[in-house]
N, C-alpha and C positions, 0 to 999 in steps of 0.2 A: 850327373844330376843337371837338367836344364838351368841355366840362369834366369831364364824368362819362362813364364808359364806360356802356353799355347795362345791363350786370350791377349797375351801382351806383345806377341810378335808383331812386328810392323805391317806385314800383310793382312793381319787379322784385326788391327787396332781400329776401332771406330771413335772418334772424338765427339762427344757429345756436348753441345754447348747449352749451358743452362742459362736462364733469365739472370740469373746473378752474374755469370760470366759475361754475359753479353752487354750488360750495363757497364762493366768495368772496361770495354774495348772503346777507345777514343774513336769519336767521329772523324772521318776524313783523314785517316791514318795513311791510306793509300789513295791516290787520285788517278784517273785517267785523263791524258791529255785530250782535250777537245778537238785538235787538229789531226794528230798522228796516231791517237789511241794508245801511247805508250802507258803502261802501268808503272805509277811514280810513287816512291816513298815520300810523304810530305815534306821531309826535311832536305830532300834533294834539291828542292825547289829554289831554297836560298832565300835571302831577303827581298830579291826582285821578283820571285815566284815565276821563274821562266823554265820551262820544259827542257831539260838537259839534252834531249834527243833532237828537237826541232826548233828551238829558240822562241816557241810560242809563248806568249806573257799571258797568264792566267789573270782573270780580271781583279782589279784592286779597286778598293774604295777610294773616295777623293782625299780623304785624310790620310791614308796610306801613301798615295802619291806625294802629297806634300812632305812627308816625313823623308820620302826617298830622294826627292829632286831639289826641294826648296830649303832655305833657310831666311831667318829674319822674317817670316811670313807673317802679314797683318791682314787678317779677313774683313772684308767690306760687306756691308748691307745684311748682316747676320740676322737683325731683327726686321727686316722688311716684311710688311705684311701687305695683301691684295686680297679683295673680296674674292672668295671661291664660289664656284657653282654648287648649286644643291643637288648635283647628280646623285642618285641613289648609290650609298656605299663609299663614295669618294672619300669623305672625311675619315671614314675608318683605314682606308688605304694610306691615305697620307700619314696619319696617325702611327701605323705600323712602320712605314718607311722612315719616318724620324727617328723611331725608337731603334731600328736596325742600324742606320747609318750615323747617328749622332749629328744630323744635320737638319735644317729646316727646309731645304728645296734640293733639287736633283742637280745642282751645279755650286761648286765652292770657289768663290772668287776674293782676290785680294793683291796685294803686293809683296814681293819678296826677291830674294836672289837665287838665281839658277848659275851655278859654276861662277860665282862671284859678279853675275852680271843683273842688274836691276831690271826687273820686268813686271808687267800687270799680267796677273797669272789667273786662269780660269780651269777648273778642272771638273768635268761631268762625272757624275757617279751612276753606274748602271745598277747599282743596288737600291738605288731610291726610285721606285717605279719605273725601271729599265732606263733611267736617265730620260724620261720623256721630257719634252719640250712643253712646260706650262707657262702661263703669265708671269709667274714670279720667276721662273728661270729665265726667260726671255728679259725681263726688267734687269735682273742682275747682270747679264750678259752686256745689255746695252749700257748700263752704269759703268761697267768695266772698261769699256771701249771709250765712253766720255772722259772718264777720269784719266786714261791712258793717254787720250788727245790733248787734255788741257795740261798735263805735266810731262808730255812728250816721251812717253814710254813705249817699247815694243810690246805687244800682247803676245802671249803664248797661252794657246788654248788647247787642252786635251778634251778630245770629243769622245763621247760614249753615250749612244742614244738608240731607243727603238722608235723614234720620231715624235710627231705631235702628240700631246696628251688628249686622248679622245674625249675624257670627262669635261673638258673644257671647251670643246667645240671650236667654233670660229675664233675666240679668243686665243685660243693656242696658235692657230694657224697664222694670226696677224703678227706673232712673235718673229716669224721668218723675216717678214718685211723690216719690221722695227730693228732687229739686229742688224740686218744687212745695211741699212741706211746709216747706223752707227760705224759699222766696217768700213763704209765709203768714205766717212768724214775723217776717220782715222788714216785711212790711205792716201786722201787728198792732202793730209797734213805731211806727207812724206814719211810717214811712219811704219815700222815692220809689223806685220801680222804674220805670226807662225802658227801652223796649225800641226797638232800631232794626233792622228787618226788611230784610235785603239778600238778593240773589239767588245761590242760591236758599234758601228756607227751608221744608221740607217734612217729611212724617212725623210721627214721635213729637216732634219738638221743637215743630212748631207745634200739635200735639195738648196741649201742656203748658205749659212755661215761656215760649214765645214769644208766646202769647196771654193772659198773666196780667199784663202790665205795668200801672201805673197809668196812663201815657201811652205810646202807641205810634205810633212814627215809621217811616217806610219810604222807602227809595231809589227813585226813579223807574222803573217798569216792572219792578220785582223781581218774581220768582216766588215765590208763597206758597200753599201747600196742603196739604192731607193725602195722599190718594191721587193717583197720576198722572193726567193727563187721559185717557190711552188706557185704562186701567183703568175710569175712570168712564165713558167713552163705550161700552165692552163691556158695562159692567153696566145703563146706562139705556136702550142702544141709540138715543141721539139724539147728534147732532153738537154739541159745545159751542161758544159764541161765542169769538171769536178772542182776546179779553182775559180769558177765565176764568182765575181764579187769579193775575191781575196785581193789584199793589196799588191800581191806580185803580179796580178793581172792588170791592176790599175797602173802599176809602174810601166808595164810594158806599153801601155796606151797613152802614157803621157799625163796621167791624172795625180800621180804622186812623184815628188822628186827625189825621196830617197827612203828606204826602208831601213831602220836603226834598230838593233837589239836594245831591250830596255836598258840593259846595264850600262849602254854607252850614251843613252839619251842627253844626260845633264852636259856632258862635254861638248856633244855635237850642237846642242841648243846655245851654248855659252860661246862657241866659236862663231856660229851664224850672227848672234846678236852683236858681238865684239866687232866683226866684219862691218856689220850693218852701221854701226854708231861711227866707225872710223870713217866710213865713206860719206856719211852725213856731215 
């Protein structure tokens, strides 16, 4: 007697997924690495959410980065308000971003310890309207540098942005100059500005304060550039290399000082800050 009926043999078995079963399957159980394409079981990423095959760091929210890298964090300017534009649909997008990220704007600023070193810390959040640079974003980063200059602290800024926020027009673009002026004053005071480029850092942020650091670190395979690859290809009418605008290419061409796996960042930042303070 057959132990299994013919309908239950492996070669004939067809699994039917009902709506009830589908609802019980968790979202995001398996993920594909955006860089190497490896299929990864979610728990394989670990606390740092890093691809085990290529070291690509999956995107993190700002508060997740604080939990990973900083201690004794004190937030700045959480309740800062700035008049917003009446661009159609803009307020609705802001409200959704605030709810999704538990933040009021696309950057989190404050002071805290990284590897026991006191720093002024800024973290841009790609989950808040793609980390776009709005008036409030620029004001918060400017105030961060002004605080650091006054209290003679190094600034560590994690960048992640799609560029200037189009809904705010020229007011968004002016933030590039405003933040750059605050960066210059901080550097003239002989203080350290350390940038960590994360995926993605593009547009006006790349064209200004993301590339003005005294030392520039980057996470593996992060996308960093100004215009998008498709825009450039349509302009120059040539196919771009595979790793165009990846930090590995920027490192080869002198735009990045060191690529550091996410799990090693706190230690490396701590060492750099400590060395700079000893020299000062």
